[in-house]
C-alpha positions in Angstrom: 126.4 98.3 68.4 127.8 95.3 69.7 128.1 92.4 67.5 128.0 88.8 69.6 130.3 86.7 67.4 131.0 83.6 69.8 130.4 79.8 68.0 127.6 79.4 70.5 125.9 82.4 69.3 126.3 81.7 65.5 125.1 78.2 66.1 122.2 78.9 68.3 118.9 78.8 65.7 116.4 81.7 64.9 113.6 81.6 67.6 110.3 80.2 65.1 107.3 82.2 64.8 105.1 80.3 62.6 103.9 77.1 61.5 106.6 75.7 59.7 106.7 74.0 56.3 107.8 70.5 57.8 104.2 70.7 59.9 102.4 71.6 57.2 103.2 69.2 55.3 101.6 66.8 57.9 98.0 68.7 56.8 98.6 68.0 52.7 99.0 64.5 52.5 97.8 61.4 53.6 93.8 60.7 55.4 94.5 62.6 58.1 92.3 64.0 60.9 91.9 67.8 61.4 94.7 69.1 64.0 93.7 68.0 67.9 93.8 70.1 71.2 93.9 68.6 74.7 93.2 71.9 76.1 90.1 71.7 74.7 87.4 71.6 77.7 83.6 71.5 77.7 83.6 74.9 78.8 80.0 74.6 80.5 80.3 77.6 82.4 80.7 79.6 79.0 77.8 78.0 77.7 75.4 78.3 80.5 76.1 82.2 81.3 73.4 84.4 79.6 75.4 87.2 77.5 74.3 90.4 77.8 75.5 93.6 75.5 77.5 95.7 76.7 78.1 99.1 75.0 80.6 101.0 75.6 82.6 98.7 77.3 81.0 99.2 81.2 78.2 97.6 82.7 76.7 99.0 85.7 75.3 97.0 88.5 72.4 99.6 90.6 71.5 98.2 93.8 69.2 98.9 96.5 71.0 101.2 99.3 72.5 98.4 101.6 74.3 99.3 105.1 77.3 97.9 104.9 78.7 96.3 108.1 81.8 94.9 107.9 81.4 91.4 106.7 84.5 90.7 104.6 87.3 88.3 106.1 89.9 89.3 107.9 93.8 89.1 106.6 97.1 88.2 108.8 100.4 87.9 108.9 103.0 85.0 109.9 106.1 85.2 111.2 107.7 81.9 112.1 104.6 80.2 114.6 104.3 83.7 115.8 100.9 85.4 114.2 99.6 88.7 114.1 96.2 90.7 112.4 96.7 93.2 109.8 95.6 96.7 111.6 93.6 97.9 108.7 92.1 94.5 108.5 90.3 94.8 111.5 88.1 97.6 109.7 86.3 94.3 108.2 84.8 93.6 111.6 81.5 95.9 111.9 82.2 97.6 114.9 85.2 99.4 113.2 84.1 99.4 109.1 85.2 102.7 108.2 87.3 103.6 111.2 90.7 104.6 109.6 93.5 105.8 112.3 96.2 103.5 111.1 97.8 103.9 114.7 94.8 103.2 116.7 94.0 100.3 114.8 97.9 99.2 115.1 97.6 99.4 119.2 94.3 97.4 118.8 96.4 94.7 117.0 99.0 94.8 119.0 96.9 93.7 122.0 95.3 90.5 120.1 96.5 87.7 122.2 97.5 84.4 120.0 96.0 81.4 120.9 96.3 78.0 119.6 94.3 75.0 119.5 93.7 71.5 118.6 91.5 69.6 117.4 88.0 68.7 119.9 89.1 71.1 122.2 86.2 73.5 123.7 87.0 77.3 122.7 83.7 78.7 124.1 81.1 77.1 126.2 76.9 77.8 125.7 75.8 80.4 128.4 79.6 81.6 129.7 80.3 85.1 130.1 81.7 86.2 126.8 84.8 88.7 127.3 86.6 88.9 124.1 86.6 88.8 120.6 88.1 85.8 118.3 89.6 86.2 114.8 90.7 82.7 113.6 93.9 82.4 111.6 94.0 79.1 111.0 91.9 76.1 111.1 88.0 74.9 111.5 85.8 75.1 113.8 82.2 74.6 114.9 79.3 76.3 116.4 76.7 74.4 118.3 73.7 74.7 120.6 71.3 73.2 122.5 67.3 72.7 120.5 64.1 73.1 121.9 64.0 69.6 122.5 66.9 69.4 124.4 69.4 67.8 121.4 72.8 69.6 120.3 72.4 71.3 117.0 75.3 72.0 114.5 74.8 75.4 113.4 77.7 76.6 111.4 81.4 75.9 110.5 83.8 78.8 110.3 87.4 79.0 109.0 90.1 81.3 108.1 89.5 84.5 108.1 86.1 84.0 110.1 85.5 85.9 113.2 82.7 85.2 116.2 82.8 87.5 119.7 82.2 90.7 118.0 79.6 91.8 120.7 81.1 91.0 123.4 83.6 94.3 123.2 81.0 96.7 123.5 78.2 94.3 126.1 79.3 93.6 129.8 76.8 91.5 130.0 77.0 89.3 127.0 77.0 85.3 127.5 77.7 82.8 124.6 75.1 82.1 122.6 76.8 79.0 120.9 79.1 76.2 122.0 82.1 76.2 119.7 84.6 73.6 119.4 87.6 73.1 117.3 87.4 70.8 114.3 91.0 70.8 113.3 93.9 71.9 115.1 94.9 76.2 114.6 95.6 79.4 115.6 93.2 82.4 116.8 93.6 85.6 118.2 92.0 86.9 121.0 91.0 91.1 121.8 89.6 91.5 125.2 86.9 93.9 126.3 89.3 95.1 128.8 92.2 95.6 126.3 89.6 97.1 123.8 88.4 100.0 126.5 92.1 100.6 127.3 92.9 101.5 123.7 89.5 103.4 123.2 89.9 105.0 126.5 93.1 107.5 125.0 91.1 107.7 121.1 88.7 110.0 121.4 88.2 108.8 117.6 87.6 105.7 118.4 85.0 106.8 121.1 83.1 108.8 118.7 83.1 106.2 116.1 81.7 103.9 118.7 79.1 106.2 119.3 77.7 106.3 116.0 77.8 102.7 115.6 75.6 102.1 118.4 73.0 104.8 116.8 72.8 103.5 113.5 69.6 103.2 112.6 69.2 99.4 112.2 65.5 99.6 112.7 65.7 101.0 108.5 67.2 98.0 107.7 65.3 94.6 106.2 66.8 91.3 107.2 69.2 91.3 103.8 70.3 94.9 105.0 68.6 97.1 102.5 67.1 100.3 103.5 63.7 99.7 104.3 60.5 100.6 102.6 57.9 102.1 105.1 54.5 100.1 104.9 51.4 99.7 106.9 49.6 96.5 106.5 46.5 95.0 108.7 45.4 98.4 109.7 41.9 99.8 109.9 39.9 103.1 109.6 41.3 105.8 108.0 45.3 104.8 109.5 47.7 107.0 108.1 50.2 105.6 105.6 54.0 106.3 106.1 55.3 107.6 102.7 57.7 105.5 100.8 60.9 105.5 98.7 63.5 103.1 97.3 67.0 104.1 98.1 70.0 103.5 95.6 73.4 102.8 96.2 75.3 106.4 95.3 78.4 105.2 93.9 77.3 101.2 91.9 79.8 99.0 90.5 81.0 99.3 87.3 82.2 96.3 85.7 84.8 97.0 82.0 85.2 94.3 79.9 88.2 92.5 80.2 90.3 91.6 76.6 92.1 88.2 76.2 94.4 88.7 73.1 96.8 87.1 70.8 98.6 87.6 67.3 98.3 84.5 65.4 100.9 84.1 62.8 100.8 82.6 59.0 103.8 81.9 56.7 102.7 83.3 53.3 104.6 80.0 51.6 102.4 77.7 54.4 99.4 79.6 53.6 100.2 79.3 49.7 101.7 75.5 49.6 100.1 73.9 51.6 96.2 74.9 52.1 94.9 71.6 50.7 92.7 69.5 51.4 92.7 71.5 55.0 92.9 75.1 55.0 95.7 76.0 57.4 94.9 79.5 58.6 91.7 78.3 59.1 92.9 75.7 61.3 95.4 77.8 63.1 92.9 80.4 63.7 90.2 77.5 65.2 92.3 75.9 67.7 94.0 79.9 68.3 90.4 81.0 69.4 89.5 77.7 71.4 92.7 78.7 73.6 91.4 82.4 73.7 88.0 80.7 75.5 89.4 78.4 77.7 91.5 81.4 79.1 88.0 83.8 79.1 86.3 80.9 81.1 89.7 80.6 83.3 89.2 84.6 83.7 85.6 84.5 84.6 86.2 82.1 87.5 89.7 83.1 88.8 90.0 87.1 88.1 90.6 88.9 91.6 88.5 91.6 89.7 85.9 90.0 88.3 86.0 86.3 88.8 83.2 84.7 90.4 85.6 83.0 92.9 86.8 86.4 94.2 83.7 88.3 93.9 81.0 85.7 95.8 79.6 87.6 98.7 81.0 87.1 102.0 78.0 85.9 103.5 77.7 83.5 100.6 80.5 81.3 101.3 79.5 78.1 103.6 82.3 75.6 105.1 81.8 72.0 104.8 80.8 70.0 108.1 83.2 67.4 108.0 85.8 68.0 105.3 84.0 65.9 101.8 81.4 67.2 99.9 78.3 65.9 101.8 74.8 65.8 100.4 74.2 67.6 103.7 76.5 70.5 102.1 74.9 70.8 99.1 71.6 71.0 100.5 73.0 73.7 102.6 74.6 76.0 99.6 71.0 75.2 97.8 68.6 76.2 100.1 70.3 79.8 100.7 69.1 81.3 97.5 66.6 81.0 95.1 66.2 79.8 91.4 69.3 78.3 91.5 70.7 77.2 88.2 73.5 75.1 88.5 76.2 73.8 90.5 79.8 74.3 89.0 83.0 71.8 90.2 86.0 70.6 89.1 85.6 67.1 87.9 87.8 65.2 90.6 85.5 67.2 92.7 82.6 65.9 91.1 83.9 62.4 91.9 84.7 63.3 95.4 80.4 64.3 95.6 79.7 60.8 94.1 81.7 59.0 96.8 80.2 60.7 99.2 76.8 60.0 97.8 77.3 56.3 97.1 78.9 55.9 101.0 75.3 56.8 102.1 73.4 54.7 99.3 71.9 57.5 97.5 71.9 57.7 93.5 71.6 60.9 92.1 69.3 61.3 88.8 70.5 62.9 86.0 69.6 66.0 83.9 69.5 67.0 80.2 71.5 70.1 79.5 72.5 71.3 76.1 71.9 68.2 74.6 74.1 65.8 77.0 73.4 64.1 80.5 74.8 65.2 83.3 74.5 64.2 87.1 72.0 66.4 89.3 71.2 66.7 92.5 68.0 67.9 93.6 67.2 69.1 90.1 69.9 70.7 89.8 72.9 70.0 87.6 76.3 69.9 88.8 78.6 70.8 86.1 82.4 70.6 85.9 84.5 73.0 85.1 88.4 72.5 85.3 89.3 75.8 85.7 88.2 76.0 89.8 91.5 75.8 91.2 92.6 72.7 93.7 94.9 73.6 96.5 98.3 71.4 97.5 96.3 70.5 100.2 93.6 68.9 97.8 91.3 70.9 98.9 88.5 72.8 95.8 85.4 75.0 95.9 82.0 73.9 94.7 80.2 77.4 93.1 76.4 77.3 92.6 74.4 80.3 90.7 71.2 81.6 89.7 71.6 83.4 86.2 70.3 86.0 84.4 69.3 89.8 84.3 65.5 89.0 84.7 66.5 86.9 87.8 68.9 89.1 89.7 71.1 86.7 89.0 74.7 86.1 87.7 75.7 87.1 83.9 78.2 87.6 81.2 79.2 90.3 80.0 80.4 91.2 76.4 80.0 93.3 73.1 78.9 92.8 70.2 79.5 93.9 66.3 83.3 94.4 66.5 84.8 95.2 63.9 86.1 91.8 61.7 83.5 90.3 64.2 84.6 86.7 63.9 82.3 85.5 66.4 80.0 87.3 68.8 82.3 88.9 70.5 85.5 87.9 69.1 87.2 89.5 66.2 90.4 88.9 63.8 91.8 92.0 62.4 94.3 91.2 59.6 97.5 92.7 60.7 99.3 93.1 57.5 102.6 90.9 56.1 106.0 91.8 57.2 109.3 91.3 55.9 109.4 87.5 56.3 106.4 87.2 54.6 104.7 86.5 57.9 101.0 86.9 57.8 99.5 88.4 61.2 96.5 88.4 62.4 95.2 90.1 65.7 92.6 87.8 67.6 90.6 89.7 70.5 87.8 89.1 72.8 86.2 91.1 75.6 84.1 89.6 78.4 83.5 90.4 81.9 80.7 88.6 84.4 78.4 90.4 87.2 76.7 89.1 90.4 73.7 91.4 90.1 72.7 90.4 93.8 74.3 88.6 96.7 72.8 85.7 97.0 73.0 85.0 93.1 76.2 83.2 93.6 77.2 80.9 96.3 80.4 79.3 97.1 81.3 76.2 99.3 84.5 76.4 100.5 87.7 74.1 101.3 86.2 71.2 99.8 88.3 68.1 100.3 88.6 66.1 97.3 91.3 63.3 98.7 90.4 59.6 98.9 90.0 58.5 103.0 92.1 55.7 104.0 90.0 52.7 104.1 
């Protein structure tokens, strides 16, 4: 074994692995406060989620059978100014859902034509023949139509990963039902009906898949896409009643509890000599638990496997009409679900909400939650959460959720009754004393979150929070 005997190596101080005695003395003399910590936040999500006991570390969400028709976002790759759709991402289209012939998908992707657009440009006109699919790689577009009284109505806002015109690939007589106008500059890819037919002409598997898609039993679905329960209503006499049963998903999703852990080390000298008037081990443990709880809330928001931002259903994601979070956007988010319990937004996003309300002369009421007064809209509290990310472009997201098992909402998952449990779902285990007289404690917490039905959680994405120039 080679030993580094250079002067730099000999002079390098050893790495500190526990609280020093000098720092410990700061708690042993003079009138003092308990150790303070800037990382501690209000952690409203942890306080508002109902926690469900998860024995065995796994929670299975059984749902009624739903016909999945490809409602996800489409991803792209960029090479300089050139944009290409990832072939397998075409499987997010309803028409190509479940089709996995990569050669055919690549042929379709290669026939997609890039189109750059400017803000204010009309991309398609209502009533014009529809002959191509549009995939939005970047930018925002708005859909409008003419109402029953001749006035223009705003319908929806589409952004990165969305698409429109999918029906045009199969229907030769299709016409655009809406006018689509670019709200910002951006890029989209188009696939014409002629190019799709040319690829299908040399791909028997694609033709068979299309025919299967055409024959899907759409009449057996309700408006939520669930398998319909046959029934009869309004009949008279001895009418033959239909038989029915409720079909379930054969492979329901299971949520495994995730873990956040750390090892707390306290030198025995510190615990022995500097334990008054404050218990050094207890204070170290208190701050460690605070940090673990902060990380727990961060994971519940941002984890790709179970975090709410990544697991909210794509149909429950909407875009703001003009960028900032207006009262209209908040209403749109609220009206898409029943029994919403609270909004969740970054504090800077809440400030942006307040600016938009003030600009319209609106003064939202306050409601009490957990003994605190918080701002509310339509009686639904708007709670702060600094774990929701803000992009470099100064955009963020606003979540809204219904909670609880009984309401088919969002729930937190944990397991209590752990060995050496210190708090519900959190344990502190003594690991012994090593040769350097370090006392070690393993601090662990186990958690996850589940969205029981898709409309329990909604997201307003790409909210602009920067101040507008005066």
